[in-house]
C-alpha positions in Angstrom: 15.1 -11.6 77.5 16.7 -10.5 74.3 13.3 -9.5 72.8 12.6 -7.4 75.9 15.8 -5.5 75.4 15.0 -4.9 71.7 11.6 -3.6 72.7 13.0 -1.2 75.2 15.5 0.0 72.7 12.8 0.5 70.1 10.7 2.5 72.5 13.6 4.7 73.4 14.5 5.3 69.8 11.0 6.4 68.9 10.9 8.8 71.9 14.0 10.7 70.7 12.0 13.2 68.6 9.7 13.9 71.4 12.6 14.5 73.8 14.2 16.7 71.2 11.1 18.8 70.9 10.9 19.2 74.7 14.6 20.3 74.8 14.1 22.8 72.0 11.0 24.2 73.7 13.0 24.7 77.0 15.8 26.3 75.0 13.4 28.7 73.4 12.1 29.8 76.8 15.6 30.2 78.2 17.0 32.3 75.3 13.9 34.5 75.2 13.4 34.2 71.5 10.1 36.2 71.7 12.3 39.3 71.2 13.7 39.8 67.8 17.2 39.7 69.3 18.5 36.9 71.6 18.9 37.9 75.2 22.7 37.8 75.1 22.8 39.9 72.0 20.5 42.5 73.5 22.7 42.7 76.6 25.8 43.0 74.5 24.4 45.8 72.4 23.0 47.7 75.3 26.4 47.5 77.1 28.1 48.8 74.0 25.6 51.6 73.6 25.7 52.7 77.3 29.4 52.4 77.5 29.7 55.0 74.7 27.8 57.4 76.9 29.9 56.5 79.9 33.1 57.4 78.0 31.6 60.8 77.3 30.6 61.2 81.0 27.0 61.4 79.9 25.3 58.6 81.7 25.1 57.3 85.3 22.3 55.1 86.5 20.5 51.8 86.3 18.6 50.1 83.4 16.1 47.3 83.3 14.8 45.7 80.1 12.2 42.9 80.2 9.9 41.1 77.9 7.1 38.7 78.5 7.8 38.5 82.2 11.5 37.8 81.7 14.2 40.2 82.7 16.7 40.6 79.8 19.0 43.2 81.4 19.1 44.6 84.9 22.3 46.5 85.5 23.9 49.6 87.1 26.3 51.9 85.3 28.4 54.8 86.7 28.3 55.9 90.3 25.6 56.4 92.8 28.0 58.7 94.6 31.1 60.0 92.7 32.7 61.5 95.8 32.7 58.2 97.7 33.1 55.9 94.6 29.9 54.0 95.2 28.7 52.3 92.0 25.1 52.2 90.8 23.3 48.8 90.9 19.8 47.5 90.2 19.1 48.1 93.9 20.1 51.8 93.8 17.3 54.2 94.8 16.8 57.2 92.4 14.5 60.1 92.7 11.8 59.6 90.1 10.6 63.1 89.4 7.4 63.1 87.4 7.1 59.3 87.2 5.5 60.0 90.6 2.4 61.2 88.8 1.3 57.7 87.7 1.3 56.6 91.3 -0.7 59.6 92.3 -3.2 58.8 89.5 -3.5 55.2 90.7 -4.2 56.3 94.2 -7.0 58.5 92.9 -8.5 55.6 91.0 -8.3 53.4 94.1 -10.2 56.0 96.1 -12.8 56.1 93.3 -13.3 52.4 93.5 -13.6 52.6 97.2 -16.5 55.0 96.6 -14.8 57.9 98.3 -14.6 60.2 95.3 -15.4 60.4 91.6 -13.1 61.8 88.9 -15.9 64.0 87.7 -16.2 65.7 91.1 -15.4 69.4 91.3 -12.1 70.1 92.9 -13.7 72.7 95.1 -15.5 69.9 96.9 -12.3 68.8 98.4 -10.3 72.1 98.7 -11.7 74.6 101.1 -11.9 78.3 100.1 -11.3 77.4 96.4 -11.2 80.5 94.1 -14.3 81.1 92.0 -12.3 80.3 88.9 -11.9 76.7 90.1 -15.6 76.0 90.2 -15.6 74.2 86.8 -12.4 72.3 87.4 -12.8 68.5 88.1 -10.4 65.9 89.3 -10.4 64.6 85.7 -9.0 67.9 84.6 -6.2 67.7 87.2 -5.3 64.2 86.1 -5.1 65.1 82.4 -3.3 68.5 82.7 -6.3 70.3 81.3 -7.3 72.3 84.4 -5.7 75.6 83.3 -4.1 76.0 86.7 -0.5 77.3 86.2 2.4 75.2 87.3 4.1 76.6 90.3 7.4 75.2 89.0 7.3 77.8 86.3 7.0 80.7 88.6 10.0 83.1 88.8 10.4 82.5 92.5 10.4 78.7 92.3 14.2 78.4 92.5 14.4 80.6 95.6 11.6 78.6 97.3 12.6 75.0 96.4 15.0 74.6 99.3 12.4 75.5 101.9 10.3 72.8 103.6 6.6 73.2 103.0 3.3 71.3 103.3 0.4 70.7 100.8 -1.7 73.7 102.0 1.3 76.1 101.6 2.0 74.6 98.2 -1.5 75.3 97.1 -1.3 78.8 98.4 1.5 79.5 95.9 -0.8 79.1 92.9 -4.3 79.3 94.4 -4.9 83.0 93.5 -3.2 82.9 90.1 -5.4 83.4 87.0 -6.2 80.3 85.0 -4.2 79.9 81.8 -7.3 78.7 79.9 -10.8 77.5 80.5 -10.9 74.0 82.2 -10.9 71.3 79.5 -10.0 73.7 76.7 -6.3 72.8 76.4 -3.5 70.6 77.6 -0.7 72.2 79.6 1.6 70.2 81.9 1.0 71.3 85.5 2.8 70.2 88.6 0.3 72.3 90.6 -2.5 70.0 89.4 -0.8 66.8 90.7 0.0 68.4 94.0 -3.7 69.2 94.3 -4.4 65.6 93.7 -2.0 64.7 96.5 -3.9 67.0 98.8 -7.2 65.4 97.8 -5.8 62.0 98.5 -4.9 63.1 102.0 -8.3 64.8 102.5 -10.4 61.9 101.4 -8.3 59.0 102.9 -7.4 60.8 106.2 -3.8 59.6 105.7 -0.6 61.2 104.6 0.0 60.9 100.8 3.1 58.7 101.3 1.2 56.6 103.9 -1.7 55.9 101.6 0.6 54.9 98.7 2.6 52.7 101.0 -0.4 50.8 102.2 -2.4 50.6 99.0 0.3 50.3 96.3 3.8 49.7 97.5 3.1 47.0 100.2 0.6 44.9 98.0 3.2 44.8 95.2 6.2 44.2 97.4 7.8 47.4 96.4 10.0 47.6 99.5 12.5 50.0 97.9 10.0 52.7 97.0 8.8 55.6 99.0 8.5 59.4 99.5 12.0 60.9 99.5 13.1 62.8 102.5 16.4 64.7 102.9 16.4 64.0 106.7 15.9 60.3 106.7 18.7 57.8 106.2 17.7 55.9 103.0 20.0 53.0 102.3 21.3 52.8 98.7 20.1 56.3 97.8 21.9 57.8 94.9 23.2 61.4 94.9 22.2 63.7 92.1 24.5 65.6 89.7 24.3 68.1 86.9 26.2 67.8 83.6 28.4 70.7 82.5 30.1 71.3 79.2 31.8 68.3 77.5 31.6 65.7 80.2 32.0 67.3 83.5 29.6 67.0 86.4 28.9 69.0 89.6 26.6 68.3 92.6 23.0 69.2 91.9 21.2 72.0 93.6 19.5 71.1 96.8 15.7 70.7 96.7 13.5 69.9 99.7 11.3 67.0 98.6 8.2 68.4 100.2 8.2 70.9 97.3 7.7 68.4 94.4 5.3 66.3 96.6 2.7 64.3 94.7 4.0 65.6 91.4 7.5 64.3 91.8 8.8 63.3 95.3 9.0 59.5 95.1 12.1 57.4 94.9 12.4 53.8 93.6 14.7 51.3 91.9 14.5 49.7 88.5 13.5 46.4 90.1 10.6 47.9 92.1 9.4 49.7 89.0 9.3 46.4 87.1 7.0 45.0 89.8 4.8 48.1 89.1 4.9 47.3 85.4 3.8 43.7 85.9 0.9 44.7 88.2 -0.5 46.9 85.5 -1.3 43.8 83.4 -3.5 42.6 86.3 -6.4 43.8 88.5 -4.4 43.6 91.7 -4.7 47.3 92.4 -7.8 48.4 90.5 -10.3 46.9 88.1 -9.8 46.6 84.3 -12.3 49.4 83.9 -10.2 51.7 86.0 -7.0 50.7 84.2 -8.8 51.4 80.8 -9.6 54.9 82.1 -6.0 55.4 83.2 -4.6 54.5 79.8 -7.2 56.4 77.7 -5.5 59.3 75.9 -7.2 62.7 76.3 -5.8 66.0 75.0 -2.1 65.7 73.8 -2.4 61.9 74.2 -2.1 62.2 77.9 -4.1 59.8 80.1 -4.0 59.7 83.9 -0.3 60.0 84.8 0.8 58.5 81.5 1.6 59.6 77.9 0.0 57.2 75.4 1.4 57.0 71.9 3.7 54.9 69.8 7.4 54.5 68.8 8.3 53.0 65.5 4.8 51.5 65.1 4.9 49.9 68.6 2.1 51.1 70.9 3.8 52.7 74.0 2.7 53.9 77.4 5.4 56.0 79.0 6.4 58.9 81.2 9.6 60.7 82.0 10.7 62.5 85.1 13.1 65.3 86.1 14.1 66.7 89.5 17.3 68.3 90.5 20.1 65.8 89.9 17.9 63.1 88.3 16.2 62.2 85.0 14.1 59.1 84.5 11.9 57.3 82.1 9.7 54.2 82.0 8.3 52.9 78.7 5.8 50.1 78.4 5.3 48.5 75.0 2.1 46.8 76.0 1.4 44.9 72.8 4.9 43.4 72.9 5.0 43.1 76.7 8.3 44.9 76.7 9.3 47.2 79.6 12.3 49.6 79.5 13.2 51.5 82.7 16.0 54.1 82.8 16.9 55.8 86.0 19.8 58.3 85.9 21.5 60.6 88.4 23.1 63.1 86.0 20.8 65.9 84.7 21.7 66.6 81.1 21.6 63.0 80.0 19.2 62.4 77.1 17.3 59.7 78.9 14.3 59.6 76.6 16.6 59.1 73.6 18.4 56.4 75.5 15.1 54.7 76.2 14.1 55.0 72.5 17.4 53.6 71.3 17.2 50.7 73.7 13.8 49.9 72.4 15.3 49.9 68.9 17.9 47.4 70.1 15.2 45.1 71.6 13.1 45.3 68.4 16.1 44.8 66.2 15.6 48.2 64.5 18.0 50.9 63.5 19.8 53.0 66.1 23.2 54.8 66.2 25.9 54.7 68.8 26.2 58.1 70.6 29.3 60.2 69.9 30.5 63.5 71.3 29.8 66.3 68.9 32.2 69.1 69.5 30.6 72.5 68.9 32.1 75.9 68.9 31.1 78.3 71.7 31.6 82.0 70.8 31.9 84.9 73.1 28.9 87.3 73.1 27.9 90.2 75.2 25.8 88.8 78.1 23.5 91.8 77.9 21.8 90.3 74.8 20.6 87.5 77.1 18.2 89.9 78.7 16.0 89.9 75.6 15.7 86.1 75.7 14.8 85.7 79.4 11.1 84.8 79.9 8.6 82.0 79.4 7.8 80.2 76.1 4.7 78.1 75.3 5.3 74.4 74.7 3.4 71.3 75.9 4.8 72.7 79.2 6.2 76.1 79.9 9.8 76.6 78.9 11.8 79.1 81.0 14.9 80.9 79.8 16.9 82.1 82.7 20.0 84.3 83.1 22.2 83.7 86.0 25.8 85.2 86.5 25.9 86.1 82.8 25.1 82.6 81.7 21.9 81.4 80.0 19.8 78.4 81.1 17.0 76.4 79.7 14.4 75.0 82.1 11.8 72.7 80.5 10.3 71.0 83.5 10.5 70.3 87.2 14.1 71.1 88.3 15.7 70.3 84.9 17.7 73.5 84.4 20.5 73.2 81.8 23.0 75.7 80.6 22.8 76.6 76.9 25.8 77.9 75.0 26.0 80.5 72.2 27.0 79.5 68.6 25.9 83.0 67.5 24.0 85.8 69.0 20.7 84.1 68.4 21.6 80.4 68.2 22.4 78.3 71.3 22.9 74.6 72.0 22.3 72.1 74.8 25.4 70.0 74.6 24.2 67.1 76.6 20.9 66.7 74.8 22.2 67.5 71.3 19.5 70.2 71.0 19.6 73.7 69.5 17.6 76.8 70.3 17.1 79.7 67.9 15.6 83.0 69.2 13.6 84.8 66.6 12.9 88.6 66.7 10.3 90.8 64.9 11.2 93.9 62.9 11.1 95.9 66.2 13.9 93.7 67.6 11.6 92.0 70.1 11.9 88.3 70.7 8.6 86.7 69.7 9.4 83.0 69.8 12.2 80.4 70.0 12.6 77.4 67.8 13.6 74.2 69.5 15.5 71.7 67.3 15.7 68.2 68.7 15.5 64.6 67.4 15.1 65.9 63.8 12.1 68.1 64.6 11.8 71.9 64.9 9.1 73.3 67.2 8.2 76.9 67.4 7.5 78.1 71.0 5.8 81.5 71.4 7.2 83.9 74.0 4.4 84.6 76.5 6.2 87.0 78.9 
């Protein structure tokens, strides 16, 4: 009897190291030590960082950070509706803007795998009465922004038309007869027109509405029940309102836009939680084959794939895309080698969402970043008549528009993202919310020839094209 007890005690004593190993293994999994910062430390630093923006009135939205299939942070900040005092949560639905494009691209690849189209097909095969100049344009050109078709969101009448309900054929009519900006395949230039053509092709080939096809073939299979095509008429539970930032922390309601206008280039809404389901699916073949995924994530001109920008950040390979539509700015960044996903959805235009996403990545990877602080700048009074010389379009990766309204000057660098710029001198202006500066440069004749965009430590010269 005594010997039996001794034996049991001996066995238990020898098993202690094994039990300790199991405990430590479980602890490692729980604390998420695959990141370079523990989960609690990441959440604490992200809260400190975002709260600095909140104090300045420069952020309102939801954030999700995950690594290795484990959510590290999923949280709402600020208000989904400031007038009613409704807070943002991880379940709040935000307009995605151009993040929509990656879903449009996925739908095209699904149709290719179904044998209903090929990305090398000519666009004219699917669009009746295509202009002669479109004969050489392929679906691939549309997907990679290399078609040469001008973006209708850069047209001077875009603002006056964005409130009017439309349909895909009417949208196409807006740019159908415009001359190409370059020969197909020759250059990269971001084009919302191209992605709306893709939406029309999806409808033509599938026989279903764009939103119906995405719902059946992407959202439903992934359980993305809080994602869809936005509609100003429908009641959409937990939908955020959109706002625009004004000088030094104020906000106003965003301009109205009918969501039939951004269509397949920017009309979807979603939550951070649904977009994380999307992220996880892209590591699998649930929607398309690996071959199709490889095609989607292959960089072409300007490191753009099919609905995604492919590059790196601080030596980490990154696949990402931002979005902007009146009242909303968004970003999804996937660090695929590290299995890290960072999603930032925001309902105040003027917030530097891309910088926020980059700084959050730095927190996750235990790299250098700085807490944001309000930089007060001096606005001087100038004669508004000098603005007339600056108005026009400037060549960048997309078209930059400088607009004069009611003796104020605005910068528009993408779909619906129009932000006021303020004079520091007669030629130098700044975007307060994004900590960016713009310098207009004239030739000896006094004609504006280009602007210089200073942002994130870089200076980019953008030629004036009209």
